[in-house]
C-alpha positions in Angstrom: 2.4 -9.1 17.6 -0.3 -9.4 15.0 0.4 -9.1 11.2 -1.7 -8.8 8.1 -0.3 -10.8 5.1 -1.4 -11.0 1.5 0.4 -12.8 -1.4 -0.7 -12.4 -5.0 0.5 -12.7 -8.6 0.4 -9.9 -11.2 0.5 -10.7 -14.9 3.4 -8.4 -15.8 7.1 -8.9 -16.4 7.8 -5.2 -15.5 8.9 -5.1 -11.9 9.7 -1.4 -12.5 6.0 -0.7 -13.1 5.1 -2.5 -9.9 7.7 -0.5 -8.0 6.4 2.8 -9.4 2.9 1.9 -8.4 3.9 1.7 -4.8 6.4 4.5 -4.7 5.2 7.3 -6.9 2.3 9.7 -6.4 0.5 8.8 -9.6 0.8 5.1 -9.0 -0.3 5.2 -5.4 -3.3 7.5 -6.2 -4.3 5.0 -8.9 -5.0 2.1 -6.4 -5.2 3.3 -2.8 -6.7 6.8 -2.5 -6.9 9.5 -5.2 -5.9 12.0 -2.6 -2.2 11.0 -2.3 0.8 13.3 -1.8 4.5 12.2 -2.0 7.1 14.6 -0.7 10.6 13.1 -0.4 10.2 10.0 1.8 6.8 11.0 3.3 3.6 9.7 1.8 0.2 11.3 2.8 -3.0 9.4 2.0 -6.2 11.3 2.6 -9.5 9.4 3.1 -11.9 12.1 4.3 -11.8 15.8 4.9 -10.7 15.1 8.5 -8.8 11.9 8.2 -5.5 11.0 6.6 -2.6 8.6 7.1 1.1 9.5 6.8 3.8 6.9 6.1 7.6 7.4 6.1 9.5 5.3 3.6 12.1 3.6 5.8 13.6 1.1 3.2 13.5 0.9 -0.5 15.4 -1.2 -3.1 14.5 -0.4 -6.7 12.2 -3.0 -8.3 12.5 -5.3 -5.3 11.3 -3.9 -1.9 9.6 -1.0 -0.2 8.9 -0.6 3.5 6.8 2.2 5.2 6.4 3.2 8.8 3.1 4.7 9.9 3.7 8.1 11.5 0.2 9.5 11.5 -3.2 7.7 11.7 -5.3 5.8 14.2 -3.4 5.0 17.4 -3.5 1.3 16.5 -1.6 2.1 13.2 1.1 4.3 14.7 4.5 2.7 14.5 3.2 -0.3 12.4 5.0 -1.0 9.2 4.0 -2.1 5.8 6.2 -3.8 3.3 6.0 -4.9 -0.3 8.3 -7.7 -1.5 8.4 -7.6 -5.3 9.3 -11.1 -6.5 10.1 -11.3 -10.2 9.2 -14.6 -11.9 9.2 -15.7 -15.5 6.2 -13.9 -17.1 4.8 -12.4 -13.9 5.5 -10.7 -10.5 4.5 -11.9 -7.1 3.8 -9.3 -4.4 4.2 -10.3 -0.7 2.5 -7.6 1.3 2.7 -7.4 5.1 1.3 -4.9 7.6 3.0 -5.7 10.9 3.7 -4.4 14.3 0.1 -4.4 15.5 -0.1 -4.8 19.3 -3.2 -7.0 19.1 -6.0 -8.3 16.8 -8.7 -5.8 17.4 -11.9 -5.1 15.4 -9.9 -2.4 13.6 -7.2 -5.0 12.7 -10.0 -7.2 11.1 -11.4 -4.2 9.2 -7.9 -3.3 7.9 -7.2 -6.8 6.9 -10.4 -6.9 4.8 -9.6 -3.5 3.2 -6.0 -4.3 2.5 -7.3 -7.3 0.5 -9.5 -4.9 -1.5 -6.6 -2.5 -2.1 -4.2 -5.3 -3.1 -6.8 -6.3 -5.7 -7.0 -2.7 -6.8 -3.1 -2.6 -7.1 -3.2 -5.8 -9.2 -5.9 -4.5 -11.4 -4.2 -1.1 -11.9 -0.9 -2.8 -13.0 -2.6 -5.3 -15.3 -5.2 -3.0 -16.9 -4.1 0.6 -16.1 -7.2 1.2 -13.9 -7.4 0.5 -10.2 -10.2 1.1 -7.8 -8.9 3.7 -5.3 -10.9 5.5 -2.7 -12.2 8.8 -4.1 -12.7 10.9 -1.0 -15.4 13.6 -0.7 -13.3 16.4 0.8 -16.1 19.0 1.0 
């Protein structure tokens, strides 16, 4: 099975801030899409009036690890999983991000790999500066 993988360093000593950015509505809306809803362990990310993705949080360890399973999106996304390893270092935090469980490397896989890179940069920028670059959907 195919897998998307990104590893990057964030200049912060606060693993809690990183964890909040990938688990709380305000954090997620600051780097992925501004139209984000969090209800219990279900995350909804809206990208257009007619398109959204839903993730179920399947594993979480405070300040260390988060894993989602896609429960609503394109067929190729369904059942795939995304995880964030939060690795605390002296003076910084590494994020090891994986989106795995893809059945094959299609054009959509390539497009998602590119966009995940952009969103990981947005996450890094949000944590380091307080301002990310999330999608701002036009819902009209």
